[in-house]
Rosetta silent file (secondary structure, phi, psi, omega in degrees, C-alpha in Angstrom):
SEQUENCE: MTYYADLHIHSKWSIATSHNLNIEELTVAACKKGVSVLGTGDCTHPSWLKELADTLEPAEKGLFKVRSDIEHRLAPTIPTLCRSPVRYILQAEVSTVYKKAGKTRKIHNLLYLPDLASAYRLIDALSPFGSLKSDGRPTVLMDAKDLVKIVLDVHSEAFVIPAHIWTPWFSVLGSKSRFNSIEECYEEFSPHIFAVE
SCORE:     score description
SCORE:     0.000 S_00000001
   1 L     0.000  140.897  175.799    0.008    0.017    0.026 S_00000001
   2 L   -97.800  133.899  179.028    1.224    3.470   -0.844 S_00000001
   3 L  -120.862  135.548  173.038    1.150    6.292    1.757 S_00000001
   4 L   -98.471  121.633 -177.112    1.699    9.909    1.092 S_00000001
   5 E  -132.770  152.950  170.283    3.460   11.359    4.234 S_00000001
   6 E  -124.118   99.794 -167.405    5.002   14.497    5.605 S_00000001
   7 L  -105.942   15.394  174.722    7.188   13.417    8.480 S_00000001
   8 L  -139.831   94.250  173.898    9.020   16.745    9.173 S_00000001
   9 L  -129.676 -179.289  177.737    6.728   19.609   10.061 S_00000001
  10 L  -131.007  164.651 -179.529    6.546   22.250   12.767 S_00000001
  11 L  -109.266  179.952  177.789    3.819   23.594   15.011 S_00000001
  12 L   -64.343  -11.218 -175.708    2.806   27.198   15.955 S_00000001
  13 L   -88.266   -5.390  176.513    5.385   26.890   18.780 S_00000001
  14 L   -88.951  150.724  173.531    8.418   27.030   16.304 S_00000001
  15 L   -63.622  135.290  175.728    9.984   30.232   15.261 S_00000001
  16 L    76.262   30.980  178.606    8.836   31.617   11.876 S_00000001
  17 L  -124.816  163.742 -175.217    5.661   29.494   11.666 S_00000001
  18 L   -73.248  140.692  179.835    1.999   30.457   11.462 S_00000001
  19 L   -73.658   -7.337 -177.914    0.100   30.995   14.756 S_00000001
  20 L   -90.987   -1.175 -178.052   -2.750   29.128   12.984 S_00000001
  21 L   -76.974  109.652  173.513   -0.895   25.783   12.971 S_00000001
  22 L  -143.328  175.179 -174.309   -2.947   23.455   15.089 S_00000001
  23 H   -67.882  -33.974  177.643   -4.170   19.947   14.699 S_00000001
  24 H   -64.575  -50.040  176.314   -7.489   21.054   13.188 S_00000001
  25 H   -57.486  -41.547  177.572   -5.761   23.094   10.545 S_00000001
  26 H   -63.599  -42.432 -177.527   -3.155   20.421    9.839 S_00000001
  27 H   -63.193  -49.125  178.686   -5.852   17.736    9.533 S_00000001
  28 H   -57.258  -47.658  179.210   -7.855   19.778    7.064 S_00000001
  29 H   -63.450  -44.594  179.073   -4.764   20.626    4.944 S_00000001
  30 H   -59.124  -44.957  178.874   -3.612   16.997    4.967 S_00000001
  31 H   -64.305  -40.851 -178.847   -6.979   15.803    3.661 S_00000001
  32 H   -69.418  -25.064 -176.244   -7.112   18.393    0.963 S_00000001
  33 H  -103.083   -4.712  175.615   -3.568   17.545   -0.216 S_00000001
  34 L    79.486   26.489  175.594   -3.979   13.720    0.053 S_00000001
  35 L   -89.658  126.691 -175.455   -1.420   13.315    2.917 S_00000001
  36 L  -102.055  -25.159  178.136   -2.333   10.285    4.966 S_00000001
  37 E  -133.919  130.973 -173.753    0.462   10.296    7.609 S_00000001
  38 E  -130.719  130.764  168.060    1.689   13.555    9.163 S_00000001
  39 E   -65.944  153.164 -179.700    4.377   14.201   11.760 S_00000001
  40 L   -82.006  -24.851 -171.443    3.084   16.219   14.656 S_00000001
  41 L    70.327  140.862  158.295    6.165   18.473   14.819 S_00000001
  42 L    62.233   27.434 -173.364    7.528   19.891   17.962 S_00000001
  43 L   -71.298   -5.538  176.332    6.368   17.176   20.435 S_00000001
  44 L   -85.086   -9.538  178.894    9.304   18.165   22.780 S_00000001
  45 L   -80.361  122.626 -170.457    7.553   21.501   23.398 S_00000001
  46 H   -62.426  -40.784  178.470    5.540   21.073   26.616 S_00000001
  47 H   -62.678  -47.562  179.752    2.646   23.316   25.485 S_00000001
  48 H   -63.896  -38.809 -176.835    2.299   21.610   22.056 S_00000001
  49 H   -68.798  -32.746  177.183    2.544   18.108   23.640 S_00000001
  50 H   -69.454  -40.193  173.979   -0.403   19.054   25.931 S_00000001
  51 H   -58.035  -46.407 -178.043   -2.377   20.217   22.890 S_00000001
  52 H   -62.002  -47.058 -179.153   -1.525   16.973   21.086 S_00000001
  53 H   -60.616  -32.312 -177.925   -2.646   14.954   24.124 S_00000001
  54 H   -79.920  -25.027 -172.828   -5.890   16.879   24.199 S_00000001
  55 H  -107.191  -24.799 -172.431   -6.722   16.579   20.438 S_00000001
  56 E  -107.188  157.449  173.494   -5.319   13.184   19.423 S_00000001
  57 E  -142.938  153.124 -178.435   -6.139    9.607   20.405 S_00000001
  58 E   -57.235  146.321  175.403   -4.292    6.349   19.687 S_00000001
  59 L  -122.909 -122.273  171.727   -5.011    4.721   16.371 S_00000001
  60 L   -70.719  166.662 -173.497   -2.839    1.886   14.898 S_00000001
  61 L   -54.670  122.760  177.426    0.352    1.021   16.779 S_00000001
  62 L    81.632    1.247  178.794    2.592    4.085   16.988 S_00000001
  63 L  -122.506  157.368 -179.559    0.041    6.296   15.262 S_00000001
  64 E  -129.059  158.418  175.249   -2.629    8.729   16.339 S_00000001
  65 E  -133.982  160.179 -177.219   -5.835   10.139   14.905 S_00000001
  66 E   -70.335  142.053  179.351   -7.847   13.195   15.662 S_00000001
  67 L   -51.038  144.726 -178.006  -10.543   12.721   18.363 S_00000001
  68 H   -56.593  -41.690 -179.896  -13.812   11.623   16.855 S_00000001
  69 H   -67.111  -32.265  177.235  -15.744   14.699   18.041 S_00000001
  70 H   -72.613  -40.579 -179.587  -13.149   16.994   16.443 S_00000001
  71 H   -61.231  -41.639  177.332  -13.167   14.891   13.245 S_00000001
  72 H   -65.619  -39.094  179.566  -16.984   15.261   13.046 S_00000001
  73 H   -66.647  -34.239 -175.280  -16.720   19.012   13.527 S_00000001
  74 H   -81.623  -25.360 -172.772  -14.078   19.317   10.779 S_00000001
  75 H   -47.054  -45.093 -177.041  -15.944   17.170    8.207 S_00000001
  76 H   -68.234  -15.753  179.597  -18.050   19.952    6.663 S_00000001
  77 H   -87.333   -4.137 -177.220  -14.899   22.038    5.992 S_00000001
  78 L  -109.251  126.681  171.628  -13.324   19.240    3.928 S_00000001
  79 L   -53.048  141.188 -174.879  -14.549   18.561    0.331 S_00000001
  80 H   -52.663  -46.617  179.584  -16.285   15.214    0.159 S_00000001
  81 H   -67.711  -14.028 -179.689  -13.799   13.696   -2.258 S_00000001
  82 H   -97.597   -6.955 -177.238  -10.911   14.752   -0.010 S_00000001
  83 L   -74.902  112.436  179.531  -12.212   13.117    3.168 S_00000001
  84 L  -152.331  160.024  179.575   -9.897   10.302    4.201 S_00000001
  85 L   -61.570  136.466  175.230   -8.224    9.200    7.417 S_00000001
  86 L  -118.104  131.448  178.524   -5.228   11.163    8.565 S_00000001
  87 E  -113.996  149.386 -179.753   -2.781    9.603   10.939 S_00000001
  88 E  -119.178  145.626  168.206   -0.108   11.375   13.072 S_00000001
  89 E  -116.323  130.418  179.749    3.303   10.220   14.381 S_00000001
  90 E   -64.968  125.223 -171.267    4.822   12.075   17.366 S_00000001
  91 E  -144.499  150.999  174.534    7.770   13.880   15.856 S_00000001
  92 E  -154.888  158.952  172.729   10.113   16.740   16.753 S_00000001
  93 E  -117.032  134.667 -174.784   13.243   18.278   15.396 S_00000001
  94 E  -128.631  135.180  178.599   16.020   18.934   17.869 S_00000001
  95 E   -96.379  122.608  172.800   19.254   20.953   17.243 S_00000001
  96 E  -102.740  134.016  175.916   22.315   19.571   18.928 S_00000001
  97 E  -126.193  125.268 -176.345   25.236   21.980   19.352 S_00000001
  98 E  -163.284  171.335  175.681   28.569   20.782   20.743 S_00000001
  99 E  -108.422  138.596  176.615   32.292   20.643   20.273 S_00000001
 100 E  -145.014  131.005 -174.998   33.966   17.519   18.972 S_00000001
 101 L    48.983   45.720  175.847   37.556   17.068   17.908 S_00000001
 102 L    71.932    5.985 -178.667   38.157   20.767   18.497 S_00000001
 103 E  -120.837  143.474  174.312   35.342   21.815   16.121 S_00000001
 104 E   -73.053  129.661 -179.963   31.870   23.247   16.766 S_00000001
 105 E  -121.604  138.158  177.242   29.132   20.910   15.422 S_00000001
 106 E  -134.247  107.792 -173.184   25.534   21.859   14.761 S_00000001
 107 E  -126.693  135.990  171.352   23.271   19.104   13.707 S_00000001
 108 E   -93.147  133.958 -179.058   19.458   18.944   13.333 S_00000001
 109 E  -127.072  138.734  172.207   17.874   15.604   14.203 S_00000001
 110 E   -96.161  134.729  179.890   14.336   14.340   13.691 S_00000001
 111 E  -118.097  140.719  175.893   12.892   12.298   16.559 S_00000001
 112 E  -133.004  141.127 -172.403    9.934    9.940   16.416 S_00000001
 113 E  -130.390  147.481 -175.096    8.222    8.438   19.341 S_00000001
 114 L   -86.413  -17.646 -178.438    5.512    5.698   19.597 S_00000001
 115 L  -154.631  168.218 -177.930    3.399    7.098   22.454 S_00000001
 116 H   -65.942  -35.631  178.927    2.714   10.059   24.598 S_00000001
 117 H   -62.633  -36.304  175.104    4.446    8.600   27.700 S_00000001
 118 H   -61.396  -38.670 -177.492    7.676    8.406   25.675 S_00000001
 119 H   -67.321  -44.523  175.196    7.321   12.070   24.759 S_00000001
 120 H   -57.338  -45.407  174.420    6.899   13.062   28.316 S_00000001
 121 H   -63.106  -37.016  177.440    9.940   11.071   29.324 S_00000001
 122 H   -64.392  -44.869  177.899   11.972   12.602   26.453 S_00000001
 123 H   -55.413  -44.350 -179.150   11.066   16.132   27.686 S_00000001
 124 H   -66.604  -36.160 -178.189   12.328   15.226   31.200 S_00000001
 125 H   -75.446  -31.267 -176.822   15.525   13.685   29.734 S_00000001
 126 H   -87.383  -26.319 -169.278   16.320   16.725   27.447 S_00000001
 127 H   -57.738  -33.210  176.688   15.357   19.532   29.777 S_00000001
 128 H   -66.642  -16.484 -172.476   18.778   19.688   31.592 S_00000001
 129 H   -99.142   -3.454 -178.541   20.526   20.279   28.213 S_00000001
 130 L   168.727  166.697  177.421   18.437   23.296   26.976 S_00000001
 131 L   -80.707  115.928 -179.845   15.184   25.169   27.072 S_00000001
 132 L   -90.752   -5.883  179.976   12.472   23.246   25.486 S_00000001
 133 L   -91.087  -19.471 -169.168    9.859   26.012   26.061 S_00000001
 134 L   -82.563  -19.858 -176.713   11.623   28.754   23.996 S_00000001
 135 L  -156.075  139.448  175.438   11.271   27.159   20.571 S_00000001
 136 L   -59.458  -28.894  175.883    9.364   24.205   19.040 S_00000001
 137 L  -108.892   87.608 -172.017   12.747   23.143   17.556 S_00000001
 138 L   -72.727  160.051  169.456   14.839   23.383   20.668 S_00000001
 139 E  -107.245  121.132  171.094   18.700   23.538   20.897 S_00000001
 140 E  -110.462  144.899 -177.739   20.310   21.137   23.254 S_00000001
 141 L   -93.568   86.627  178.496   23.932   21.231   24.224 S_00000001
 142 L  -161.765  159.927  177.788   24.934   17.613   23.663 S_00000001
 143 L   -68.524  138.643 -176.650   26.637   15.377   21.204 S_00000001
 144 H   -57.541  -31.917 -179.185   24.252   14.035   18.473 S_00000001
 145 H   -69.990  -32.677  177.538   25.177   10.457   19.326 S_00000001
 146 H   -70.642  -26.837  176.281   24.131   11.125   23.011 S_00000001
 147 H   -69.757  -41.198  179.176   20.801   12.384   21.719 S_00000001
 148 H   -58.128  -47.139  179.159   20.312    8.997   19.905 S_00000001
 149 H   -59.029  -39.668  176.907   21.088    7.201   23.135 S_00000001
 150 H   -63.762  -46.690 -179.616   18.579    9.255   25.110 S_00000001
 151 H   -62.192  -41.608  178.653   15.859    8.629   22.498 S_00000001
 152 H   -67.304  -39.050  173.764   16.537    4.926   22.496 S_00000001
 153 H   -60.999  -33.306  179.369   16.484    4.888   26.329 S_00000001
 154 H   -66.169  -45.009  176.303   13.120    6.619   26.277 S_00000001
 155 L  -161.257  133.075 -176.049   11.606    3.807   24.173 S_00000001
 156 L   -64.431  -16.834  179.472   13.074    0.988   22.185 S_00000001
 157 L   -99.552    0.167  177.009   10.786    1.742   19.197 S_00000001
 158 L   -78.940  160.789  177.201   11.662    5.429   19.118 S_00000001
 159 E  -153.063  165.040 -177.223   14.170    6.535   16.429 S_00000001
 160 E  -123.004  137.371  172.775   16.282    9.345   15.127 S_00000001
 161 E  -126.919  122.709  177.148   16.679   10.464   11.511 S_00000001
 162 E   -61.296  134.295 -179.141   19.299   13.143   10.620 S_00000001
 163 L   -85.050  143.872  176.034   17.509   16.149    9.135 S_00000001
 164 L    28.078   69.971 -166.050   18.146   17.721    5.745 S_00000001
 165 L   -66.185  -16.389 -174.478   21.628   16.140    5.645 S_00000001
 166 L  -112.863    8.084  177.819   23.194   18.122    2.833 S_00000001
 167 L   -75.032  145.342 -175.606   22.137   21.688    3.698 S_00000001
 168 L   -56.125  -49.969 -173.296   25.273   23.683    4.582 S_00000001
 169 L   -98.097  145.130  169.802   24.204   24.690    8.113 S_00000001
 170 L    62.558   34.387 -178.636   22.815   22.431   10.787 S_00000001
 171 L  -142.780  150.489 -172.996   23.091   19.141    8.999 S_00000001
 172 L   -61.014  -39.573 -174.280   25.283   16.030    9.518 S_00000001
 173 L  -110.299    9.832  176.906   26.814   16.044    6.053 S_00000001
 174 L   -72.126  158.645 -174.253   26.596   19.752    5.287 S_00000001
 175 L   -63.379  -21.582 -179.009   29.775   21.772    4.606 S_00000001
 176 L   -89.036  -13.529 -175.770   29.567   23.507    7.939 S_00000001
 177 L   -83.293  -24.352  176.677   29.161   20.416   10.107 S_00000001
 178 L    72.645   11.588  171.779   32.566   19.098    9.313 S_00000001
 179 L   -97.045  143.419  177.705   31.459   15.425    9.318 S_00000001
 180 L  -105.043   -6.209  178.669   32.184   13.162    6.337 S_00000001
 181 L  -160.214  162.543  173.987   29.891   10.303    7.267 S_00000001
 182 H   -59.704  -43.469 -175.982   27.048    9.183    9.407 S_00000001
 183 H   -62.188  -37.541 -178.186   29.485    6.898   11.271 S_00000001
 184 H   -63.391  -36.567 -179.080   31.765    9.700   12.028 S_00000001
 185 H   -74.354  -56.513 -166.596   28.975   11.681   13.644 S_00000001
 186 H   -97.733   -5.311  174.104   26.962    9.022   15.476 S_00000001
 187 H    52.145 -124.639 -177.252   29.804    6.598   16.181 S_00000001
 188 H   -64.965  -17.424  179.239   28.608    3.456   17.974 S_00000001
 189 H   -88.358    0.361 -176.367   24.950    4.588   17.476 S_00000001
 190 H   -59.103  -31.754  178.957   25.268    4.634   13.710 S_00000001
 191 H   -62.472  -20.510  179.121   23.586    1.186   13.281 S_00000001
 192 H   -86.558   -5.365  174.158   20.385    2.885   14.641 S_00000001
 193 L   -88.840   90.129 -174.731   20.434    5.451   11.914 S_00000001
 194 L   -97.730   -2.980  176.849   18.422    3.658    9.268 S_00000001
 195 L  -153.997  162.885  177.374   17.219    6.653    7.164 S_00000001
 196 L  -135.798  157.286  174.681   18.191   10.193    6.385 S_00000001
 197 L  -103.410    0.000    0.000   16.252   13.203    5.188 S_00000001
């Protein structure tokens, strides 16, 4: 079966995004565009995670759907031919900034979690390394490989995907990161990196 998905988005809590970005607007837009699986964006932001917990409910394993009362309310705003189920996966982008081998490294990582409890545990684990409330895409002061370890410790089915890997800034293989391979960056956690953006 083919799915159309957008697994890297942001919420209204990220810098330079629309204040209208909420689950209702995202659901309507996904239906109109034929997207069936959507990342939630910014699930490490405490206020957004609370909103996600209030508007989504579990669907298939690792996926969420809009609460049925919200879905019913949205139905008239979606053209009949565009109405189809939309699923969400808990997702966030986290920027790691650190020094390694005498060089400053700035890497964006996409994080995916299977349930709300894991997202709350991740917030607790990352909070000592940076402010998660100041931006939907937080900056944490830690090695990217340590971020992978924390994500895996939160839940064995959680995973990390390096974001936009060839852009010059804030990417693992970009010209400014100074890494030449996934293995050089993530070291012993490289086997857990099974995809890149």
